[in-house]
N, C-alpha and C positions, 0 to 999 in steps of 0.2 A: 689467772681468772678463777674465781671460786665456783665450785659446782653447787647447784641447788639440790638440797636433800630430796630423796625419792618421795616421801610423803607429801612434801610441799609441792613437788612437781605434779603429782596426781591431782592435788586440789586446784591447780591452774588449768591442766589439760582437760579434765573431765567436764567442767563447766563450759569450756570453749567448744568441746565436741557437741554438747547439748545445744548450744546456740547454733552451730552449723546445721544440725539435724532439723531444728525448728525452722531455720531459714529456708532449708531445701524443701520442706513439706514432707508429706507421708512417703515412705519408701514403697516402691513397686516390687512385689515379690516375683519370684520366677513364675512364668506362665501368666502374669497379670495382663498381658496383651490380649488374652482370650477371655478375660473376665468382663462382664457387662459394665459399662461405664455408668457412673451415677450422674446422669443428666436427663433432661426431659425427653420423653418419647417423641419420635418424629411425628409431625403434624401432617395428616393426610386429608386433602380436601375431598368433600363429598358433594356431589351434584345436588342442587336444591330439589330436583325432581324426585329424589329418593327420600326426601324428608317424611312423606306420609307413611313410609314403611318402618321408620325408626322405632316408634313406640311398640309396634306389634312384634318386632324381632326380640324385644325384651319383656314381652307380656308374661303374666304369671301362669297362663295355661299353655301347655305344650301344643295343643291343637292350633291355637292362634299363631304361635311362633313358627310352627311347622309350615303352615300355609304361606306365611310371609316369607319364609326362607325359600320355599319352592317358587314363589313369585320372583325372587331375586335372579333366578336362572334365566328369566326372559329379559333381563335388563343389561344394558351395556354402558350406562353412564359411568363417569369416573366416581369411584367410591364404593362400587358394588363389592369388590374383593375385600375392602376394608371393613364393611359392615358384616360380611360373612365371617371374616376372621374374628371380629369382636364377639360375634354370637358364639362361634365355636369355642372361644376361650372360656366362656362361662357356662356353656350348655352342658346338661347332664342327660337329657332325654335323647336316645339314639335316633328316633324317627325325625325329630326336629333337626338334629345334627346332620342327618342324611340330606335334608333339603339344603342346608348351607354348603355342604360338601359338593352337592350337585351344581351349585352356583360357581364353584371353583374349578371343576373338572374342565380340562382342555383349554384353560386360560394360559396365555403366554407367560413364560418365566418372568419376564421383565415386569409385568403387571403384578404377579404374585409377590415379587420381592418389594416393589415400590409401595404397594398398598397394604401388604400383609406383614412383611418383614419377620422379625423374631417372634412376635406374638402369634403369627400364623403358624410358624414352624412348631412352636411349643404345643399349640393345640393339635396340630396334625400328628405329632409324635404320640400324644395321649390317645387320640382316637384310633391311631394305627395299632394300638394294643387292645382295642375293644373286642368283646366276645362276639358281637354280631358280625357275621362274615361280610355282609354287604357294606356296612358302615366302615369296617376295617379296610376292605378293598378300596373304597372310595378315598379314604384318608391317605392310604399309601400311594394311590395313583397320583394324587396332588403333591404329596411329599416328594416323590421321586423326581418331580419336575423342578424342584427348587435349587439343589446344589449347582454350583457353576460347572461341574463336570459330571458325567454319567457315572453312577455308582452301581448300576445293575439292579437286581431285584432282592438282594439280601438286606432285610430290614436292619440287621445289626450294623451294617456299614454306615447307614444313615445316622444311627445313634452315635457311632464313633465320630462321624464327620461333625455332628452338632457339638460335641464336647470341645472340638478344636476350632470350629468355624463360626461360632455365634457372633463374636465381635466383628469379624470380617463381613458377615451378612448385614449387620447393623450399619457399618460404614457404607456398604454398597447401597443400602436403602436410602440413607441420607443423601448420598451423592445423586441418586436418581431423582429424588424429590426436589433437590436444588436445580437440577437440569429442567424438570417439568415447570418449576416456578419461573425460571429464567425464560423458557420458551413462551410461557403464557404472558409474561411481562413484555416480551418483545412484540407479541401480537396485540398488546394493549388490552388484555382482559384478565380477569382473575382466574386462577387455576380452578378447574371444575365448573366454569361458567358455561361451557358449551359442550355439546354432545351430539354424536351422530345417531343416537339411539332413537328408534321409532317410538319408544315408550316414554320419551322425555316429557311429552305434553300430557300424559295421561293423568286425569284428576282422580282424587280419592273418591271412590264410589260408595263409601260407607259400608263396604262388605265386612271389614274387620269389626266395625262398631256393632253390626248386627250379630256377628259371631260371638263377640264378647257378651252381649246381652243374652243370647241363647244359653251360653255357658253359665251365666250368673242367675238368670231368672227361670230358665227351663224352656223346653221345646215340646209341643204337644201336637199330635197328628190324629186325625180321624179319617179312616178310609171309608168312602161311601161307594159301595159296589153293587152293580146290577147282578142279581142272582138268578136270572132267567136261563132257560135251557141252552141258549147259544153261548153262554159264558162259561161253559164247563171247563175248558182247558185253562182259562185265566184263573178261575176259582181254584183249580188244582195247583197252579203255580203259587197262588197266594197261600194256600194251606201248607205247601212244602217250605215256603220261605218266611212264614210269620215270625218265628223265633229269631231267624237270621236278621230280619228287618229291625227288630228291637235291639239285638246285640250290636249291630253295626251303628245305629244311630246313637245308642248310649255310649259307644266307644268315643264318639266325637262330642256328644253333649250328655254328660252323666244324668242330668235332670230331665229325662225324656219319658213321656207317656204316650200311649197309643190306644185308639178305640176303633170300633167297627160298626157300621150301619150298612144294611143291605136293603135293596128295593126291587120291586117289580112295578105293579101299578100302585102298591102301597109301600110302606117302609117299616123296617124292624130294627130295633137297637139290639145288637148282638153282644157288644161289650162297651161299657163306659170306659173312660180314659184310665189306663192302668200302666204301671211300670213293669208289670209281670209278663214276661214273654210267654210263659206257659198258659196263662189265662187267655191271652190273645190267640195263641195257636189253637187252644180248645174251642174258642169262639169260631174261628175259621173252619175247623174240622166239622162243626155242626151245620155249616152252610152246604146245602145241596142244590145244584143247578136244576131248575125245572120251571115249568109254566111259560108264560110269555105267549108268543104266537102273533101278537099284534106288533105293529111297527114302532109305536111310541110307548115309553115307560114313565114311571113316576119319579123322574130325576128330581123334580122340585120337592116332592115329599121326603126323599132321602136327605136332601140338603137342609130342609127345614128342621128335620129331626136332629141332624148333626149340629145345627146352630143352637139348639135348645140348651141353655145353660143348666137347667134343672135335670136334664137327662144325661148329658155328657160329663158335666163337672169341670168345665174349662177354668183355668187359673186366671187371675186378674192380670198378672205381670208377664206370664210366659208368652213366647211366640207361638201363635196358634195357626195350624195349617189343616186344610181339608183337601183331600185328593179324591175326585170323582172318577171312577173307573167303569166304563161301559161301552156297549156297541150299539145302543139305540137312543134316539133323541127324546127329549121331553115332549109332553103333549103341547102342541102348538099354542093352544089357548092359555097354557100356564106360563109361557116364557116371559111375557111382560111383567107379571107379578113376581116371578122368580128373580129377575134382574133387579127389580126395585128392592126386593127383600135383601139381596146381597149388598146393595148400596147402603141400606140402613144398618146392616150388620157390621159393615166396615167403619161406620161412624159411631158405633155404640160407645158411649163415654164410660161404660162400666169397666172397660179393659184399657190397659196402657198401650197395647199395640193392636192395630187393625188386623182382623183375621184375613188370611190369604187363602184363596180357593184356586186350585189347579184342576185341570181335566185331562184325562187320558183316554183317547179313542183306541179301542182294541182291534178295530178293523184297519185295513190298509189305507182307507181314506178317513179324513176327519168326520166325526159324527156331527150331524146337523145341530147347530147352536152350542156345541161344546166350546169352540173358540170364543163365542160371545160371553159364555158363562165365566170362562177364565179371565177375560178382560174385565168384566164387571167385578170379579172377585180379586182383582189386583194380582193375578197369578199368570201361569203359562198353560198353554195347551200343547200336548205332545201326542204323537201317534205311536202306539206300541206294535211294532211289526214282528217282534219275536217275543213269544209268551214268556220264555225263560228269563227275559230281562225285566220282568215286572218289579221285583224287589229293588233292583238297581235304580229303576226309574222313580220308584217311590222315595228312595233315599235321596236321590239327586234333587227331586222337586221339593222335598221337605227341608233339606239342609241347604241346598244351593239356590233353587229358584232361578232368578235371572242370571246367577253366576254359575250355572250348572256345568259349563265347559271347564271352568277353572277348578271347580270342586271335583268333577269327574277325573281329571288328570291327577289331581292330588290323591284322591281316594285309591286310584289304581296303583300309585306308587306306594302308598301305605300298605295296601294289600300284599304287594310283593315283599315288602319288608317283614310283614307279619309271617308270611309263608317261609321266609328264610330264617326266622328267629330260631336260635339254637334251642333244642329241647332241654328242659331242666330235669336233672336226675333226681 
């Protein structure tokens, strides 16, 4: 038998080898079992009741995203964790991220893995390195619940686990989602179609739409305050908090202006609408409590002056708010005309948005006719039992109105985050 020369043998073997490689497909290198597989991401079902929140979680303004994320914490429908994870993956503003992280804290591991999976872990690792201590702590608290075994509190161990366990977690997530889909099919319904959440039937109340409009077109506030002698402590609180009022509201709505009108039996314009906190503070400092002595005051005159476009300078498209602060009722004979004037003002076609009038009674009991004035003005009436809370009430009424409880909870959370903000050197 004759032997094939070496050069000719190579020409036969090498092409044969190439054919075998091509037939076998791409080679898997060492450690490839831990590399992410090139296949579509797992599909997580989101309950239809969460649909109204979706656009606000991706809104261009962090304030809107933040409130929407804080709202997620109260929800229990399927898909909450998925929405929070998606938001965290693209979020850059720490206060908004804190809201999404709050929606994930103390959730069972099975839910974190099934709805969040690898996308959630990647986001948690990133936020676990953030400079804000509260945000970092929230992220690590959630991250520490994800691995299949306890790894302690050393963050480096979780980074090491992720280098080896990513593919395993993805497989676990897919298996969990298949189980959920099978269970739902067995019950004869689509995954995510049912929920035990008390929030499932809540309708969109247009809160986010109003907030978006405020951010886009502006927010304007006129404080109409009784300046008679009995109002001394309240006026003092207003003087101390005037600049803080503007700072806080501008933090949420950058296009914010405020003005001041005071009244006894007459009315006086102290400051037209201004974005300048110092101008407003100076106007408040010039107010001296004095006079009065009779039971009724010129509430109607103060409101009429505040409504005057030529004096205050209201914007056509901005959300306009008046807050009346006092401890004495209007003159009885003036009440019917005042209520009619408020009705006409709210129907004024010159403005895109109807003006809203709130009232604040500074006594323990509601001031006579103040609830009626607020009702006619499309606003709310509140009783100020603690003088030191005046600025907070003004902020809540201006920014929140009917949604004051939601806004109050959110603002307190934001205040805590601001206080914990690391100081810049």
